N, C-alpha and C positions, 0 to 999 in steps of 0.2 A: 834099530833094524840093521841088518847086514847090507852092505852095498854090493850089488851083484854085477856091477860093471864099472871099471875104472876109466873107461873112455866114454865121454858124453858129448852131446851136441853143444851143451851149454852148462857152465858152472855159475852159480849165483852165490856170492859171499854176503852173509848178513841175514840173521833170523829175526830182524825187527819188522815193523809193519811195511816198510818199503820193499824189503827183500821178498817177503811172502806175497805181497800184492802183485809185484812184478812176476814172480814165479807162477802164481795162479793164473794171471791174465795171459801169460805166454802160452801155457798149456791149453787154456781154454781156446785160444786163437789158433794154435798149432799143436793138436793133440799127439802128433807122431814124434815130437821132440823128446829126446832123452835129456832130462835136466836133473842136476844134483845141486841142492842148496846146502851150504855149509855154514855152521854157526859155532863159535868157540865156546859158548855157554851151554849148560845142560838142557836148556829149553828156550822157547821163543820169547821175544819181547822183554829181554833181560835188562835193557838199559833205557835209552830215551823213550821208547814206546811204552815201557812199563812204569815210567816215573813221570808222566806228564799229568796235566790237570784234567784230562778227560773231556775236553771241549771240542765240539764240532764248530769250527770257526766259520764266520760268514765272509770275511775278506775286507774288513773295514780299513785296516792299517796300511795296506800294501799299495805301492805305486801303480797307478793305472797303466795297463799295458805290460806289466812285468809278469814273469812266469808265476810268481807267488800269487798275484791277484787273479790271474786267469785260472790257475789250477785250484786255488782255494774256493772260488765261486763255483767252479764245476764240481769240485770234490764235496762241497756242502750238500749239493743235491744228490750226487752219486752215492755218498755215504749213507744218507737216509734211505734211499731206495734199496741199497744193499742190505741194510739192517732190517728193513721191512720184509724183504724176500727171504732172509735167513733167520727170522724170528729173534733178532737181537734187540733188546730193549734200548731205546734212547728217549730223551725227553726234550721236546722243542720249547724250552723255557724262555729263550730270548736273552738278550744282554742289555744292561743299562750302563752306559758310559757316563760317569757323573762328574760334572764340574762343580768345584767348591768355592770358586771366586771368579771375579770378572776376567782375570788373566786366563784362567783355565777355560772359561766360556768362549773366549776368542779362539783358543786352540781347538775347542770342541767344534766350533762352527766350520773351521777349515777341515777338520776330520770328517764332518758331515758332507762337505763338498767332495772329498775324495771317495767316500762311501757311495755317493750318488753316481760318480763317474764309473765306479765298479759295478753299477747296476744292482745295488742292494736295496732291500726292503727296510727302510729306516723311517723314523719319525722323531722330529725334534720336539722336546717337551720343556716347558718352563718349570720353575721350582714347584709350583702347586701341583701341576700334573705329575711330576716325578714323585712327589710325596704321596700322591693318591695311589700310585702303583706300588711304592715301597715306603710305607709309613715309618719303618724303623731306621731309615737313613737320617743323618743329622739334618736339622731343620735349616741350617744356614747354606745349603746348596743353592747354586744359581741356575741350574738347568741340567738337562741330560739328553743323551741320544739313545733312543730305543732301537736296537738292532734285532729285528724279529726273527731272522733266520738262524741265529745262534742256538745251539743245543748242547746237551751233555750225553756222553756215552762212555762205556768202558772199552778203551782202545785195545787192551790186552785180549778181550773177548773177540773183538773184530779180527785181530791178528791170528788168534787160534782158529777162527773160521776160515781165513785165507789159507792157513796151513793145512787144515782138513780138506778143503776143496782141492788144493794142489796135490796132496797125496792121493785123493780119490781119483784124480785124473792120471795117476801113474808117476807123479813126481817123487823123487827120493830126497830124504833129509838126513844129514849127518851132523849130530851135535857133538860138542866137546872136540871140535876140529879147529885147532889154532893153526893158522897159516904162517909159515916162516919165509916162504920164497915163492915168487911168481916168475915164470920164465915164458916169454912170448917169442915165438919164431914165425917164420913166414907161413908155416903149415898148421900150427896148433898153438895152444896155450896150456901151460902145465903149472899146477900148484903143488907145493910140498908142505906137508903138515909137520908139526913138532913131534908127532908120533913116528915120523919116518915114512908114512904112507904118501903116495902121490896120485894125482888124478889129472887126466888130460881131457881137453875139449876143443871144439872149434872156436868157441867164444867164451868170454867171461864178463859178468856184470857184478860190480861191487856196490853194495848198499851198506857201507860199513860205519856210517855215523861218526862216532867219536874217534874212530881209527882211520878215517878216509884218507888223510894225507900219508899215513904210515903204509897203507896198502899200496899206494902209488910208489912209494920208496922201495917196497919189497919187490916191485917189478923192475927195479933198477932205473926208475925214471925220477925226474925232479918236479915235484908239484909246484905250482905257481901260487900257493896259498898255504896257510898254517891253521890248524885247528887249535883254538884256545878254549879250554873248558871252563864254563862258569856253573857253579853250583847254585841251584835255587832251593831255598829252605822254606818249608811250610809249617804251619800249625793247623791242627784240627780244632774246631769249636766243640765244646762239650755238648752233649745230646740235647740239652734244653734249647739250643740255638739252631737245631737242624731245620727249622721252618722260619728262620729269621728273615730270609729274603725269598721272593718268588722267582727272581731272575739272577743271572750272573751279574755281579756288580764290579765294574772295572773303573779305574781312575783314567783321567785324560793323560795319555802318555807324552813324554818328552820326545819330540820328533828327532832330536839329536842322538837318542839312545836306542839300542835294539831291543830293550826289555820294556815290558808294559807296566811294571810296578806291581805292588801288592794289591791283590783283588780277592773278592769273595766268590768261591766256586762251589755250588751244590754238586754233589757226586751221586751217581746211581747207587742204590742200595745193593748189597751183595745178594748172591743166590738167585739171580734171574728176576728180581723184583723190578717193576717199572716205576718205583717210587724213589724219591730222594732219600738217601740214607744219612748224610751228614754234610757239613760245609767245611771247606778248608779256607784258610787265608794265606796269601803268598802268591808267588815266591819273591824273595829278594834276589840278588845276583852277585855272588862273590866268586873271585877267581879260585878255582879248585887246584889242589896240589897233586892231583892225579886225574887222568882222563875218566876214570871211573871212581872218583873220590866223592862219596856221598856223605862224608863227615869230615870234620877238621883233622881227625887222626888218620885219615886215609891219605898217605903220602907215598908217591912213587918218585924216587930220586931221578930216574931217567926222564919222567914227564916234567918234573920241576926244572931240570936243566933245559929241556926242550922248550919250555914256555918262556923262561927268563933269559935264556941266551939269545932269544929272538928279539932283536932291538925294538921292533914296532910294538911289542907288548908293553914296554915301558912308555912308549909314545902314547899309546891308547890310555894307559892309567893316568899319566900326567895331564893329558888333554882333558880328562874327565875326573879331576881330583876331587871335586865336591861330591859327585855321584859315587865315586869309588869309596870315599870315606863314609858316606851315608849307608851304603850297602854293607860295608864292613861293620859299622856300628850296629846295624840291625841284626847282624849275625851274632855278635858278641853280647849285646845287651837286649834282653827280652823286653825290657820296659820301653826301649826305643822302638822296637818292632811293634809293640802294642800301640805306641803313639801313631804309627802309620795306619794301623787298623782303626783306631779311634777317630781318625780324620773323617771316617764315613759312618761309624756307629760308636757313639760314646759310651754306651751301656756295657760294652764288653770289658771285663776285668782280666788281670794277669792270670788268675787261676782258671780262667775260661779257655786258655790256650794250651792245647796238648800237642807235644812234639809229634810230627808227622814225617814220613819218609821224604827225603830230599830227592831232587832230580839233578842231572848234569846236562847242560846244553852244549852241544858242539857248535861253537861259533867260529866260522871261517873268517880269516883275515888275509888280505892280500899282502904282497911283500913290501908294500909301502906303508902298511899299518892301517889301512882303511878296512872297516868291517864290510864284509860282502853281504849285501842286503837281499839279493835274489838267490833262488836255487842255482846251483852251479854244477856242471858236468865236465868230465875230462875223458877224452877219447883217444884210443890207439886203434890200429887196424883190426885188432881182435878183442878189444875190451872197452867197456864203458864204466866209468866210476861216477857215482853220485857223490859229489864233494861237499856241497853245502845244502843241507835240508833240515834246518831247525823248524820250529813251529811256523807255518801250519802244515808240516809234512804229514802228520797223521790224517788230518782232514783231506789233504790233497793226495793221499796214497793211491787212490784209483786213477786219477788223471796222470800222476807221475808214472805209475806202472804202465799206463796206456802209451805215454810218450816213449818210454823205453822199449815197449813192444814194437812201435813204429820204427825206432832207431835200429833195432835188431833186424827187422824185416828189410830195412834198407841196407843191411850189411854193416851196421854200426858206423 
């Protein structure tokens, strides 16, 4: 569509789930606003939103009192209501976090305490109770945590609905709009595109995911964090296993790492069905050589330099040598990846794993090399940047959007 006004009340950068959730909620709250959303790709949900596992998370893993915990618990309920109101299929199948030995069982008990503090609907199960729910799990498990509020959905479909509602309210969208400069003055904020076009507004909100620190630099500012991209690689199970499990099956995570490990995820069937279509296993987590590097061959020299010239990247990798090696090994050797799958279900064979599209997670790191665990925002007088919003950002998209609406109404 053609843009009929180059001066707006608000510009929003990013056509993922957070950008469109924020845009939709802003116009719903203030219908007289003139808003333009810009996305550098040809359509919505091209990166993190379109490459995630499709889970409506409950909020088990997040520190009580954190924005992640608060927004995830709120978002779990709000997402389901939104889907029901807009006839988007989701399936409340619940999640089973499975301990396979006594050490993991100890971690699982601590995880259950955290989940209870976050107000979740959980149930601790012993080995026999776990196998009654999921008889295809390996029999040597020691217990599990049933998280009843977890569900599955197609987040791309949710994003498209946000976009539709935004446009129905009068919002404008410009795709293939790559931003090369942001200029903020006392009176307005201006963006310049690679095409040479420019747009002005009173305020700007950036929900730019993998590019969030770069957008801050384009404004002539110095971010206090760095985005380090990690690729998560998946396999799809052959069709005979599409009913292997009734729940999401997750491992007990290592609390020192930001990644949850390889798990089994039923996915919604295509074409509007309310049934499970297939199950994926994954992801692992390997450093990507491009911020949008979905395969080993995707290499961006500027991104490689940006990642490895940042000293704390090496600090992170060396601090987690064992985990780094295991993740790398699972990427290179399919048999090793299979061994991680077989920990939970021994009957799956190598030929049962079909390559599935990978995702890239934008993991923010502070300048000391510490992984930033919570959602993070960066503000100027006329802009707000969403800096760190990995999982559960899709689940939390409505509360995050609501938070940004309130910040905007308060004058950012």
